[in-house]
PDB file with one MODEL, atoms N, CA, C and O in Angstrom:
MODEL        1
ATOM      1  N   MET A   1     146.873  41.786 102.117  1.00  0.00           N
ATOM      2  CA  MET A   1     146.857  42.831 101.135  1.00  0.00           C
ATOM      3  C   MET A   1     147.046  44.180 101.833  1.00  0.00           C
ATOM      4  O   MET A   1     146.346  44.503 102.792  1.00  0.00           O
ATOM      5  N   ARG A   2     147.987  44.942 101.340  1.00  0.00           N
ATOM      6  CA  ARG A   2     148.315  46.227 101.956  1.00  0.00           C
ATOM      7  C   ARG A   2     147.648  47.361 101.164  1.00  0.00           C
ATOM      8  O   ARG A   2     147.667  47.370  99.933  1.00  0.00           O
ATOM      9  N   ARG A   3     147.058  48.316 101.900  1.00  0.00           N
ATOM     10  CA  ARG A   3     146.420  49.476 101.258  1.00  0.00           C
ATOM     11  C   ARG A   3     147.443  50.574 101.029  1.00  0.00           C
ATOM     12  O   ARG A   3     148.348  50.768 101.840  1.00  0.00           O
ATOM     13  N   SER A   4     147.300  51.279  99.940  1.00  0.00           N
ATOM     14  CA  SER A   4     148.196  52.407  99.687  1.00  0.00           C
ATOM     15  C   SER A   4     147.523  53.690 100.184  1.00  0.00           C
ATOM     16  O   SER A   4     146.297  53.777 100.251  1.00  0.00           O
ATOM     17  N   GLY A   5     148.347  54.679 100.531  1.00  0.00           N
ATOM     18  CA  GLY A   5     147.822  55.942 101.028  1.00  0.00           C
ATOM     19  C   GLY A   5     148.552  56.367 102.284  1.00  0.00           C
ATOM     20  O   GLY A   5     149.487  55.703 102.732  1.00  0.00           O
ATOM     21  N   PHE A   6     148.122  57.465 102.840  1.00  0.00           N
ATOM     22  CA  PHE A   6     148.764  58.014 104.027  1.00  0.00           C
ATOM     23  C   PHE A   6     147.927  57.701 105.261  1.00  0.00           C
ATOM     24  O   PHE A   6     146.699  57.626 105.204  1.00  0.00           O
ATOM     25  N   THR A   7     148.627  57.522 106.373  1.00  0.00           N
ATOM     26  CA  THR A   7     147.922  57.326 107.634  1.00  0.00           C
ATOM     27  C   THR A   7     147.525  58.689 108.189  1.00  0.00           C
ATOM     28  O   THR A   7     148.017  59.726 107.743  1.00  0.00           O
ATOM     29  N   LEU A   8     146.640  58.667 109.153  1.00  0.00           N
ATOM     30  CA  LEU A   8     146.202  59.912 109.778  1.00  0.00           C
ATOM     31  C   LEU A   8     147.373  60.624 110.442  1.00  0.00           C
ATOM     32  O   LEU A   8     147.454  61.852 110.392  1.00  0.00           O
ATOM     33  N   LEU A   9     148.275  59.880 111.058  1.00  0.00           N
ATOM     34  CA  LEU A   9     149.429  60.474 111.714  1.00  0.00           C
ATOM     35  C   LEU A   9     150.332  61.182 110.710  1.00  0.00           C
ATOM     36  O   LEU A   9     150.843  62.261 111.011  1.00  0.00           O
ATOM     37  N   GLU A  10     150.540  60.617 109.545  1.00  0.00           N
ATOM     38  CA  GLU A  10     151.359  61.250 108.517  1.00  0.00           C
ATOM     39  C   GLU A  10     150.713  62.533 107.996  1.00  0.00           C
ATOM     40  O   GLU A  10     151.403  63.524 107.758  1.00  0.00           O
ATOM     41  N   VAL A  11     149.422  62.514 107.823  1.00  0.00           N
ATOM     42  CA  VAL A  11     148.717  63.706 107.345  1.00  0.00           C
ATOM     43  C   VAL A  11     148.784  64.819 108.384  1.00  0.00           C
ATOM     44  O   VAL A  11     148.999  65.980 108.036  1.00  0.00           O
ATOM     45  N   LEU A  12     148.604  64.476 109.647  1.00  0.00           N
ATOM     46  CA  LEU A  12     148.681  65.491 110.705  1.00  0.00           C
ATOM     47  C   LEU A  12     150.086  66.067 110.837  1.00  0.00           C
ATOM     48  O   LEU A  12     150.247  67.266 111.063  1.00  0.00           O
ATOM     49  N   ALA A  13     151.104  65.220 110.699  1.00  0.00           N
ATOM     50  CA  ALA A  13     152.485  65.702 110.770  1.00  0.00           C
ATOM     51  C   ALA A  13     152.770  66.660 109.610  1.00  0.00           C
ATOM     52  O   ALA A  13     153.394  67.702 109.814  1.00  0.00           O
ATOM     53  N   ALA A  14     152.329  66.327 108.414  1.00  0.00           N
ATOM     54  CA  ALA A  14     152.531  67.199 107.256  1.00  0.00           C
ATOM     55  C   ALA A  14     151.785  68.516 107.434  1.00  0.00           C
ATOM     56  O   ALA A  14     152.302  69.575 107.079  1.00  0.00           O
ATOM     57  N   LEU A  15     150.587  68.458 107.973  1.00  0.00           N
ATOM     58  CA  LEU A  15     149.807  69.667 108.212  1.00  0.00           C
ATOM     59  C   LEU A  15     150.485  70.568 109.238  1.00  0.00           C
ATOM     60  O   LEU A  15     150.497  71.789 109.083  1.00  0.00           O
ATOM     61  N   ALA A  16     151.050  69.970 110.285  1.00  0.00           N
ATOM     62  CA  ALA A  16     151.748  70.753 111.307  1.00  0.00           C
ATOM     63  C   ALA A  16     152.984  71.431 110.725  1.00  0.00           C
ATOM     64  O   ALA A  16     153.252  72.594 111.025  1.00  0.00           O
ATOM     65  N   ILE A  17     153.732  70.719 109.900  1.00  0.00           N
ATOM     66  CA  ILE A  17     154.919  71.304 109.268  1.00  0.00           C
ATOM     67  C   ILE A  17     154.513  72.446 108.341  1.00  0.00           C
ATOM     68  O   ILE A  17     155.147  73.502 108.329  1.00  0.00           O
ATOM     69  N   PHE A  18     153.461  72.230 107.571  1.00  0.00           N
ATOM     70  CA  PHE A  18     152.976  73.283 106.671  1.00  0.00           C
ATOM     71  C   PHE A  18     152.516  74.509 107.456  1.00  0.00           C
ATOM     72  O   PHE A  18     152.787  75.638 107.047  1.00  0.00           O
ATOM     73  N   ALA A  19     151.833  74.306 108.566  1.00  0.00           N
ATOM     74  CA  ALA A  19     151.354  75.432 109.377  1.00  0.00           C
ATOM     75  C   ALA A  19     152.523  76.220 109.964  1.00  0.00           C
ATOM     76  O   ALA A  19     152.487  77.450 109.974  1.00  0.00           O
ATOM     77  N   LEU A  20     153.548  75.540 110.448  1.00  0.00           N
ATOM     78  CA  LEU A  20     154.714  76.241 110.990  1.00  0.00           C
ATOM     79  C   LEU A  20     155.434  77.042 109.899  1.00  0.00           C
ATOM     80  O   LEU A  20     155.860  78.174 110.131  1.00  0.00           O
ATOM     81  N   ALA A  21     155.563  76.453 108.723  1.00  0.00           N
ATOM     82  CA  ALA A  21     156.203  77.172 107.622  1.00  0.00           C
ATOM     83  C   ALA A  21     155.381  78.400 107.231  1.00  0.00           C
ATOM     84  O   ALA A  21     155.947  79.455 106.946  1.00  0.00           O
ATOM     85  N   ALA A  22     154.072  78.274 107.215  1.00  0.00           N
ATOM     86  CA  ALA A  22     153.208  79.402 106.870  1.00  0.00           C
ATOM     87  C   ALA A  22     153.329  80.516 107.902  1.00  0.00           C
ATOM     88  O   ALA A  22     153.327  81.692 107.537  1.00  0.00           O
ATOM     89  N   ILE A  23     153.435  80.176 109.167  1.00  0.00           N
ATOM     90  CA  ILE A  23     153.574  81.177 110.220  1.00  0.00           C
ATOM     91  C   ILE A  23     154.896  81.920 110.071  1.00  0.00           C
ATOM     92  O   ILE A  23     154.933  83.146 110.173  1.00  0.00           O
ATOM     93  N   VAL A  24     155.973  81.193 109.831  1.00  0.00           N
ATOM     94  CA  VAL A  24     157.293  81.818 109.694  1.00  0.00           C
ATOM     95  C   VAL A  24     157.329  82.716 108.459  1.00  0.00           C
ATOM     96  O   VAL A  24     157.804  83.850 108.533  1.00  0.00           O
ATOM     97  N   LEU A  25     156.835  82.222 107.334  1.00  0.00           N
ATOM     98  CA  LEU A  25     156.854  83.019 106.112  1.00  0.00           C
ATOM     99  C   LEU A  25     155.909  84.214 106.208  1.00  0.00           C
ATOM    100  O   LEU A  25     156.209  85.280 105.671  1.00  0.00           O
ATOM    101  N   GLY A  26     154.779  84.053 106.882  1.00  0.00           N
ATOM    102  CA  GLY A  26     153.859  85.170 107.075  1.00  0.00           C
ATOM    103  C   GLY A  26     154.479  86.268 107.919  1.00  0.00           C
ATOM    104  O   GLY A  26     154.313  87.452 107.629  1.00  0.00           O
ATOM    105  N   GLY A  27     155.195  85.875 108.964  1.00  0.00           N
ATOM    106  CA  GLY A  27     155.879  86.859 109.802  1.00  0.00           C
ATOM    107  C   GLY A  27     156.954  87.611 109.034  1.00  0.00           C
ATOM    108  O   GLY A  27     157.105  88.822 109.194  1.00  0.00           O
ATOM    109  N   ALA A  28     157.696  86.898 108.204  1.00  0.00           N
ATOM    110  CA  ALA A  28     158.728  87.546 107.391  1.00  0.00           C
ATOM    111  C   ALA A  28     158.096  88.518 106.400  1.00  0.00           C
ATOM    112  O   ALA A  28     158.624  89.606 106.172  1.00  0.00           O
ATOM    113  N   TYR A  29     156.979  88.132 105.819  1.00  0.00           N
ATOM    114  CA  TYR A  29     156.280  89.004 104.862  1.00  0.00           C
ATOM    115  C   TYR A  29     155.797  90.287 105.539  1.00  0.00           C
ATOM    116  O   TYR A  29     155.912  91.374 104.972  1.00  0.00           O
ATOM    117  N   VAL A  30     155.263  90.158 106.741  1.00  0.00           N
ATOM    118  CA  VAL A  30     154.805  91.340 107.477  1.00  0.00           C
ATOM    119  C   VAL A  30     155.985  92.259 107.788  1.00  0.00           C
ATOM    120  O   VAL A  30     155.858  93.481 107.703  1.00  0.00           O
ATOM    121  N   ASN A  31     157.126  91.684 108.145  1.00  0.00           N
ATOM    122  CA  ASN A  31     158.304  92.504 108.416  1.00  0.00           C
ATOM    123  C   ASN A  31     158.775  93.248 107.171  1.00  0.00           C
ATOM    124  O   ASN A  31     159.199  94.400 107.262  1.00  0.00           O
ATOM    125  N   VAL A  32     158.705  92.608 106.022  1.00  0.00           N
ATOM    126  CA  VAL A  32     159.089  93.273 104.776  1.00  0.00           C
ATOM    127  C   VAL A  32     158.140  94.430 104.490  1.00  0.00           C
ATOM    128  O   VAL A  32     158.584  95.514 104.109  1.00  0.00           O
ATOM    129  N   LEU A  33     156.846  94.215 104.667  1.00  0.00           N
ATOM    130  CA  LEU A  33     155.877  95.286 104.432  1.00  0.00           C
ATOM    131  C   LEU A  33     156.098  96.455 105.380  1.00  0.00           C
ATOM    132  O   LEU A  33     156.005  97.614 104.974  1.00  0.00           O
ATOM    133  N   MET A  34     156.388  96.159 106.634  1.00  0.00           N
ATOM    134  CA  MET A  34     156.648  97.228 107.607  1.00  0.00           C
ATOM    135  C   MET A  34     157.912  97.998 107.234  1.00  0.00           C
ATOM    136  O   MET A  34     157.979  99.213 107.421  1.00  0.00           O
ATOM    137  N   GLY A  35     158.909  97.297 106.710  1.00  0.00           N
ATOM    138  CA  GLY A  35     160.135  97.958 106.277  1.00  0.00           C
ATOM    139  C   GLY A  35     159.884  98.901 105.118  1.00  0.00           C
ATOM    140  O   GLY A  35     160.413 100.012 105.098  1.00  0.00           O
ATOM    141  N   TYR A  36     159.076  98.471 104.146  1.00  0.00           N
ATOM    142  CA  TYR A  36     158.729  99.338 103.031  1.00  0.00           C
ATOM    143  C   TYR A  36     157.950 100.564 103.509  1.00  0.00           C
ATOM    144  O   TYR A  36     158.184 101.678 103.040  1.00  0.00           O
ATOM    145  N   GLU A  37     157.034 100.351 104.436  1.00  0.00           N
ATOM    146  CA  GLU A  37     156.244 101.464 104.960  1.00  0.00           C
ATOM    147  C   GLU A  37     157.134 102.459 105.695  1.00  0.00           C
ATOM    148  O   GLU A  37     156.968 103.672 105.564  1.00  0.00           O
ATOM    149  N   HIS A  38     158.070 101.941 106.461  1.00  0.00           N
ATOM    150  CA  HIS A  38     158.996 102.807 107.189  1.00  0.00           C
ATOM    151  C   HIS A  38     159.868 103.594 106.211  1.00  0.00           C
ATOM    152  O   HIS A  38     160.124 104.779 106.423  1.00  0.00           O
ATOM    153  N   ALA A  39     160.316 102.951 105.156  1.00  0.00           N
ATOM    154  CA  ALA A  39     161.150 103.634 104.161  1.00  0.00           C
ATOM    155  C   ALA A  39     160.362 104.723 103.442  1.00  0.00           C
ATOM    156  O   ALA A  39     160.909 105.787 103.148  1.00  0.00           O
ATOM    157  N   GLU A  40     159.104 104.477 103.158  1.00  0.00           N
ATOM    158  CA  GLU A  40     158.285 105.487 102.492  1.00  0.00           C
ATOM    159  C   GLU A  40     158.044 106.695 103.383  1.00  0.00           C
ATOM    160  O   GLU A  40     158.005 107.828 102.904  1.00  0.00           O
ATOM    161  N   ARG A  41     157.882 106.455 104.678  1.00  0.00           N
ATOM    162  CA  ARG A  41     157.689 107.577 105.602  1.00  0.00           C
ATOM    163  C   ARG A  41     158.963 108.372 105.771  1.00  0.00           C
ATOM    164  O   ARG A  41     158.898 109.586 105.963  1.00  0.00           O
ATOM    165  N   ALA A  42     160.122 107.733 105.707  1.00  0.00           N
ATOM    166  CA  ALA A  42     161.402 108.419 105.922  1.00  0.00           C
ATOM    167  C   ALA A  42     161.826 109.212 104.696  1.00  0.00           C
ATOM    168  O   ALA A  42     162.555 110.194 104.840  1.00  0.00           O
ATOM    169  N   THR A  43     161.411 108.837 103.520  1.00  0.00           N
ATOM    170  CA  THR A  43     161.873 109.481 102.295  1.00  0.00           C
ATOM    171  C   THR A  43     161.513 110.968 102.216  1.00  0.00           C
ATOM    172  O   THR A  43     162.398 111.759 101.890  1.00  0.00           O
ATOM    173  N   PRO A  44     160.287 111.401 102.488  1.00  0.00           N
ATOM    174  CA  PRO A  44     159.998 112.843 102.400  1.00  0.00           C
ATOM    175  C   PRO A  44     160.814 113.675 103.382  1.00  0.00           C
ATOM    176  O   PRO A  44     161.190 114.802 103.060  1.00  0.00           O
ATOM    177  N   VAL A  45     161.092 113.162 104.546  1.00  0.00           N
ATOM    178  CA  VAL A  45     161.898 113.895 105.524  1.00  0.00           C
ATOM    179  C   VAL A  45     163.306 114.057 104.988  1.00  0.00           C
ATOM    180  O   VAL A  45     163.885 115.139 105.086  1.00  0.00           O
ATOM    181  N   ASP A  46     163.867 112.993 104.421  1.00  0.00           N
ATOM    182  CA  ASP A  46     165.208 113.077 103.853  1.00  0.00           C
ATOM    183  C   ASP A  46     165.249 114.090 102.718  1.00  0.00           C
ATOM    184  O   ASP A  46     166.229 114.823 102.586  1.00  0.00           O
ATOM    185  N   ALA A  47     164.212 114.145 101.900  1.00  0.00           N
ATOM    186  CA  ALA A  47     164.166 115.095 100.789  1.00  0.00           C
ATOM    187  C   ALA A  47     164.133 116.523 101.314  1.00  0.00           C
ATOM    188  O   ALA A  47     164.774 117.400 100.735  1.00  0.00           O
ATOM    189  N   ASP A  48     163.404 116.778 102.392  1.00  0.00           N
ATOM    190  CA  ASP A  48     163.350 118.114 102.965  1.00  0.00           C
ATOM    191  C   ASP A  48     164.717 118.541 103.484  1.00  0.00           C
ATOM    192  O   ASP A  48     165.124 119.687 103.294  1.00  0.00           O
ATOM    193  N   VAL A  49     165.412 117.642 104.123  1.00  0.00           N
ATOM    194  CA  VAL A  49     166.726 117.962 104.669  1.00  0.00           C
ATOM    195  C   VAL A  49     167.702 118.234 103.538  1.00  0.00           C
ATOM    196  O   VAL A  49     168.514 119.153 103.642  1.00  0.00           O
ATOM    197  N   GLN A  50     167.646 117.469 102.470  1.00  0.00           N
ATOM    198  CA  GLN A  50     168.557 117.661 101.357  1.00  0.00           C
ATOM    199  C   GLN A  50     168.271 118.958 100.609  1.00  0.00           C
ATOM    200  O   GLN A  50     169.194 119.559 100.061  1.00  0.00           O
ATOM    201  N   SER A  51     167.032 119.399 100.573  1.00  0.00           N
ATOM    202  CA  SER A  51     166.703 120.607  99.826  1.00  0.00           C
ATOM    203  C   SER A  51     167.066 121.872 100.593  1.00  0.00           C
ATOM    204  O   SER A  51     167.172 122.937  99.983  1.00  0.00           O
ATOM    205  N   CYS A  52     167.259 121.796 101.899  1.00  0.00           N
ATOM    206  CA  CYS A  52     167.584 122.967 102.710  1.00  0.00           C
ATOM    207  C   CYS A  52     168.814 122.692 103.561  1.00  0.00           C
ATOM    208  O   CYS A  52     168.701 122.643 104.786  1.00  0.00           O
ATOM    209  N   PRO A  53     169.989 122.509 102.957  1.00  0.00           N
ATOM    210  CA  PRO A  53     171.152 122.136 103.765  1.00  0.00           C
ATOM    211  C   PRO A  53     171.604 123.257 104.704  1.00  0.00           C
ATOM    212  O   PRO A  53     172.169 122.970 105.759  1.00  0.00           O
ATOM    213  N   GLY A  54     171.374 124.512 104.355  1.00  0.00           N
ATOM    214  CA  GLY A  54     171.791 125.607 105.223  1.00  0.00           C
ATOM    215  C   GLY A  54     170.984 125.685 106.496  1.00  0.00           C
ATOM    216  O   GLY A  54     171.477 126.174 107.513  1.00  0.00           O
ATOM    217  N   ASP A  55     169.758 125.215 106.460  1.00  0.00           N
ATOM    218  CA  ASP A  55     168.914 125.263 107.654  1.00  0.00           C
ATOM    219  C   ASP A  55     169.329 124.252 108.703  1.00  0.00           C
ATOM    220  O   ASP A  55     168.952 124.379 109.868  1.00  0.00           O
ATOM    221  N   SER A  56     170.101 123.248 108.312  1.00  0.00           N
ATOM    222  CA  SER A  56     170.490 122.232 109.275  1.00  0.00           C
ATOM    223  C   SER A  56     171.714 122.648 110.081  1.00  0.00           C
ATOM    224  O   SER A  56     172.052 121.991 111.067  1.00  0.00           O
ATOM    225  N   VAL A  57     172.389 123.734 109.678  1.00  0.00           N
ATOM    226  CA  VAL A  57     173.557 124.215 110.397  1.00  0.00           C
ATOM    227  C   VAL A  57     173.148 125.425 111.227  1.00  0.00           C
ATOM    228  O   VAL A  57     172.717 126.436 110.671  1.00  0.00           O
ATOM    229  N   PRO A  58     173.277 125.338 112.550  1.00  0.00           N
ATOM    230  CA  PRO A  58     172.865 126.463 113.397  1.00  0.00           C
ATOM    231  C   PRO A  58     173.695 127.713 113.109  1.00  0.00           C
ATOM    232  O   PRO A  58     174.923 127.651 113.057  1.00  0.00           O
ATOM    233  N   GLY A  59     173.032 128.826 112.926  1.00  0.00           N
ATOM    234  CA  GLY A  59     173.709 130.095 112.732  1.00  0.00           C
ATOM    235  C   GLY A  59     174.229 130.341 111.332  1.00  0.00           C
ATOM    236  O   GLY A  59     174.859 131.371 111.096  1.00  0.00           O
ATOM    237  N   ALA A  60     173.994 129.448 110.403  1.00  0.00           N
ATOM    238  CA  ALA A  60     174.516 129.630 109.046  1.00  0.00           C
ATOM    239  C   ALA A  60     173.753 130.747 108.355  1.00  0.00           C
ATOM    240  O   ALA A  60     172.540 130.648 108.171  1.00  0.00           O
ATOM    241  N   GLY A  61     174.445 131.796 107.977  1.00  0.00           N
ATOM    242  CA  GLY A  61     173.831 132.899 107.266  1.00  0.00           C
ATOM    243  C   GLY A  61     173.131 133.902 108.160  1.00  0.00           C
ATOM    244  O   GLY A  61     172.464 134.809 107.661  1.00  0.00           O
ATOM    245  N   PHE A  62     173.266 133.763 109.456  1.00  0.00           N
ATOM    246  CA  PHE A  62     172.593 134.679 110.380  1.00  0.00           C
ATOM    247  C   PHE A  62     173.633 135.423 111.202  1.00  0.00           C
ATOM    248  O   PHE A  62     174.712 134.903 111.486  1.00  0.00           O
ATOM    249  N   GLY A  63     173.296 136.626 111.573  1.00  0.00           N
ATOM    250  CA  GLY A  63     174.167 137.398 112.458  1.00  0.00           C
ATOM    251  C   GLY A  63     173.908 137.004 113.902  1.00  0.00           C
ATOM    252  O   GLY A  63     173.218 136.024 114.184  1.00  0.00           O
ATOM    253  N   GLU A  64     174.479 137.793 114.814  1.00  0.00           N
ATOM    254  CA  GLU A  64     174.314 137.484 116.223  1.00  0.00           C
ATOM    255  C   GLU A  64     172.889 137.683 116.686  1.00  0.00           C
ATOM    256  O   GLU A  64     172.465 137.064 117.663  1.00  0.00           O
ATOM    257  N   SER A  65     172.136 138.541 116.000  1.00  0.00           N
ATOM    258  CA  SER A  65     170.767 138.797 116.405  1.00  0.00           C
ATOM    259  C   SER A  65     169.833 137.644 116.035  1.00  0.00           C
ATOM    260  O   SER A  65     168.699 137.591 116.513  1.00  0.00           O
ATOM    261  N   GLY A  66     170.304 136.713 115.181  1.00  0.00           N
ATOM    262  CA  GLY A  66     169.459 135.609 114.760  1.00  0.00           C
ATOM    263  C   GLY A  66     168.698 135.885 113.497  1.00  0.00           C
ATOM    264  O   GLY A  66     167.909 135.053 113.048  1.00  0.00           O
ATOM    265  N   ARG A  67     168.929 137.071 112.902  1.00  0.00           N
ATOM    266  CA  ARG A  67     168.264 137.427 111.653  1.00  0.00           C
ATOM    267  C   ARG A  67     169.282 137.503 110.529  1.00  0.00           C
ATOM    268  O   ARG A  67     170.461 137.782 110.748  1.00  0.00           O
ATOM    269  N   ARG A  68     168.807 137.252 109.342  1.00  0.00           N
ATOM    270  CA  ARG A  68     169.717 137.346 108.211  1.00  0.00           C
ATOM    271  C   ARG A  68     170.081 138.788 107.957  1.00  0.00           C
ATOM    272  O   ARG A  68     169.309 139.723 108.170  1.00  0.00           O
ATOM    273  N   GLY A  69     171.309 138.904 107.488  1.00  0.00           N
ATOM    274  CA  GLY A  69     171.698 140.243 107.097  1.00  0.00           C
ATOM    275  C   GLY A  69     172.917 140.744 107.697  1.00  0.00           C
ATOM    276  O   GLY A  69     173.323 141.873 107.421  1.00  0.00           O
TER     277      GLY A  69
ENDMDL
END
C-alpha cells in the first residue's frame, strides 16, 4: 500500500525555490522603491531650474560688472 503526500526532500526543494524567488522579488521591489525616492528628490530641483531659465545661462542679463543694468 502506497501513502499519498510529499516526501521531506520534495518539501525542502519547494521551500528552497520559494525562498530564492522571494529574495529576487524582494530585491526588485527595493530597487523600485529606491527609484521612486530618487525621482521624488530630483523633481524639486528640476522645477527650480525650469522656473529660472535665465539664471542657468552665465552672463544673461548682466553687464561686464556682473550686475544687472
